[in-house]
Each structure stands twice: as C-alpha cells, then as structure tokens.
C-alpha positions as CSV (number, residue, x, y, z in Angstrom):
1,X,32.7,18.9,-14.2
2,X,32.3,15.5,-14.5
3,X,28.6,14.3,-13.6
4,X,30.2,11.4,-11.8
5,X,32.4,13.1,-9.7
6,X,28.3,15.0,-8.5
7,X,26.8,11.6,-8.2
8,X,29.4,9.4,-6.7
9,X,28.1,9.5,-3.1
10,X,23.7,9.6,-4.2
11,X,22.5,6.4,-2.8
12,X,19.3,5.9,-4.4
13,X,16.5,3.3,-2.8
14,X,13.6,3.9,-4.8
15,X,13.4,2.7,-7.8
16,X,10.9,5.4,-9.4
17,X,12.8,8.1,-7.8
18,X,16.0,6.4,-10.3
19,X,13.2,6.1,-13.1
20,X,12.6,9.9,-12.2
21,X,16.1,11.1,-12.3
22,X,17.2,9.2,-15.3
23,X,14.3,10.7,-17.2
24,X,15.5,14.1,-16.0
25,X,18.9,13.5,-17.5
26,X,17.9,12.1,-20.9
27,X,16.0,15.3,-21.3
28,X,18.7,17.9,-20.4
29,X,21.0,16.1,-22.9
30,X,18.2,16.1,-26.0
31,X,17.8,20.0,-24.8
32,X,21.6,21.1,-24.9
33,X,22.0,24.4,-27.1
34,X,25.2,24.8,-28.8
35,X,27.8,26.6,-26.8
36,X,28.9,30.7,-27.7
37,X,32.4,31.4,-28.4
38,X,32.3,33.1,-24.8
39,X,30.5,30.3,-22.9
40,X,33.6,27.8,-24.3
41,X,36.4,29.2,-22.6
42,X,36.7,30.2,-19.3
43,X,39.6,32.7,-19.6
44,X,38.8,36.1,-19.9
45,X,40.8,38.5,-22.1
46,X,39.3,42.0,-21.1
47,X,40.4,43.9,-19.4
48,X,37.7,46.3,-18.1
49,X,35.6,43.1,-17.5
50,X,38.8,41.9,-15.3
51,X,38.4,44.9,-13.4
52,X,34.6,45.0,-12.5
53,X,34.6,41.9,-11.5
54,X,37.7,42.0,-9.5
55,X,36.5,45.3,-8.1
56,X,32.9,43.2,-7.2
57,X,35.5,40.3,-5.6
58,X,37.2,43.1,-3.6
59,X,34.0,44.8,-2.2
60,X,32.2,41.6,-0.8
61,X,35.9,41.4,1.2
62,X,35.1,45.0,2.0
63,X,38.3,46.1,0.8
64,X,38.4,49.2,-1.2
65,X,40.5,48.6,-4.6
C-alpha cells in the first residue's frame, strides 16, 4: 500500500510531532531488510498451506469444511 494513501488524511498542527514523524520514517527507511522470495510474492502455491488457511477462515465463520 502506498504511504500517500495511508497518510492522506493526517493533519499535523505541531511542528515537533511532524519532525518526529519524519525522523521515524527516515529511520525505518535506513533499517529495511532484503525481502525473501516468499515475502515478495503474495501468491501461495502450496496446496496444503492454502487448505490450512481456508480451514482457519471457515472455522472463524463457524463453517465446518
């Protein structure tokens, strides 16, 4: 998700808060890690993992698979 869509509706009236926010964003940018192949793709190709996930989803909704 783009940062602009997250912070679009934020209004800051205190310059110190704005500075702290900018510092936090810069610090986060410095400490980024290389994403693994698993993190890069949102596509799950493992059938068993998909079945476990769907079983959890259905169980939360009270549906027995």
